[in-house]
Residue, then its C-alpha position, 0 to 999 in steps of 0.5 A: m500500500e502506498g504512503d498516502d493510502a496508509d496514512e488515510l487508513a491510520d487517520l481513519a482508524a485513529r478518528l474512530v478510536r477518538i470517539p468513546t463507545e464504551n459499553p456499558p453504557g454503550d454510547e455508540r450513536p456518536c460513532a454511528e453518525f460519524v460513520v454515516d457522514w463519512f460515507a455520505e461525504r463520499g457519495i455512498d448510500a448510508r443510514l442510521v438504524e435506530e432499532p433496537s435503540a435510538d440512543r445507541a444507533q447503528a450505522v449501515a452502508w452499501v454499494g450496489d442495490d439497497p439490500a433492505d429493498g430486496d428479498d434476500s434469502g442468503g446462505a448461497n455459496p458466494g459466486e454461486s447463488g445464481d442470483a442475477d443481481g450477484t453476490t451480496l457480501v456483508l462486512n460486519g463490525h461492532l461500534d462499541v468497545v469495553p470500558a477502558g478501566d482505570p486510566d492509570q493502568w494506561d501509558r497513554d489516554p486510551f481515547a487519544g487515538i495516538v499513532e507512534d512508530g506505526t502503531l495505533h494506541g487506544r481502546g478499541s484500536a485492535d477490537m475493533k475500530t481498525g477493522l471498521a476502518v478497513a471495511m469502510l475504505t473497502l466500500r469506498d475503493l470498490a464503489a466505482d467498479i460496483e457502480a459501473g457493473d465491473l463487479d456484480g453484486t452488493l457490498v454491505f457494511h455494518g457498524a453494529m451496536g452492543e457486541e460486547t454485551g450480547d445485545p442484538g445489534t447485528r441481529t437487528l440489522v439482519e432482520a431489517g434486511y441488511g443481510g447477504d449471501c456471506a459475511v466477514v466479521l472483522e474481529p482481530t484474529d491475526f489474519r487467521v480464518a475462523t469458521s467457528a466460535k464458542g458461545v457463552v451463557t452467564y447466569r446469576v446464581g443466588v444462594a439462601g441463608s438467614a441473617s444474624h448478628a456475627s456475635h451469635p453465628d449459630q443463630g443464623t445460616n451464613a449465606i457464604d458457608a451455604a454457597r461452599p457446597v454449590l461452588a464445589a459442585i460447580d468445580d466438579y462440573d467444570e472438571r467434567l466439562r473439560e473432557r468435552e473438546d471441539p477440534l477447532v475451539g478447544r474445551a467447554f468450561a464452567t467458571v465463577t467470575e464474580f461473588e458477592a455477599g453481605t455488601d449491603s449490610n452491616m459488617a457485623v451481620l451474617p448475610d442472608r444471601a450470596e450471589f455469584l456469576l457463572d460463566r459457561r463456555i458452549l461448544p458448537d455442537e452443544t445447544f443453549e437448552s441442554v446447557e441450561a438443563e445441565i446446570e439446573d441439574v447440578l443445582a438441583e442435585t446439590e440442593r437434594r444432597t445438602g439442603v441449600e437452596t438456590d435460584l438461577t437467573l439468566v444474564e446473557h447469552y451468546a450462541s456458538a456458531g460454525i460453518a464448514t471448514d472447507h467453505a468457499l468463503a473460508e478457503r478464499f480468505r485462507r489463500l489470500s491471507a497466506e499469500t499476503a500476510d504469511a498467515p497459517r492455512e489450517p482450519w481454526g476456531l475462536e474460543a470467544a463469542t462473536d456476532a458471526r452467530e447472528f449470520v449463521a443463525a439466519g442461514t448466511p455463512a460467516i467467517i471471523w477474520g481481521p487484523g490485530d492480535l486477539s490478546q490486545a482485545h480488552a487489555a490496558d494499553e491496547r494497540i494495533d500494528l498499522g502495517d497489519a492493517a494495511l495488509a488487511l485492507e489489501i486482502l479484503k479488497r482482493a477477496a471482495t473483488g473475487l467474490l463480486s466477480s465470481e472468480 
């Protein structure tokens, strides 16, 4: 990529980082408005989507036919749909970022979008404002060929809300008609092509006790003590789960990530309730219903053995997702990534949940791919190599060109 193009990419990614979109609370609208205005200034169709929340609006843009005007069944092999209007390719990214946390843990202002020595620093630089910039420039650069008919099909951009907390941003966009025949979810994978991803379900588990003064502990039931056999049962469940393993995304897990008791009471009072968060990682061949049934059975068996009463509340759920490892979309990106960025060509899966699940659930093949190191996601001093971003733009443009010309 020539110097001016690389500078443009760096500048756009930095400008996106400088728009804080921490989730929670999820203030995505200013970033969505920036994206829509950016496309409009370049003569590209774009609009805000105010569902499921006007305060957290999303951005969509497209080159070719307005996808929301047609009846797109999706799910075809790219370049083989037989659709007279050609292939519709969706480039999906999310606008929200996880909170930056304590600014003292950062060497630089997390929302300054500082570029130094070919590296972009800041919250969202890797996950995934740079991926958004790559997708935006891909639409811009291929617009003339699509509009002239040299490329046959439609290119759609998603700037979705709420991915970091499982909100239905991408799902809403797909249901509103902004789907396609295939999709690329631009998470930081260091150019590896993921065809599957774990799901996750988080529950809040409550454990009952009875309050008493700490000077007379035997008069009550300390909910912290009552929780001990429940936590032990979760540990046993996790040990059994670790025997389940998917060849691409690894093992299933059940992990307690937060515990709370007595924080809203006098320090000399035994708590009458304890609560903890249970994080259950879901493999592609598991269903949400089967996982929930397992957890309910673990808690019921613990109550039967110990008499400890519990309650279970769903906090959030990300479904697992997967497509065939040899799908044509995945093969194309593996080949181009290996040729251009020396990326591995072996089939691979992502251990984290992504919005790819929303496309797969709608019958649309989707891969997870993009520049940046996943270990930088959610980390203090998050950063991305802008040389990798430039390679990603080259690969994405080549891949999209091939898909829209049925090469």
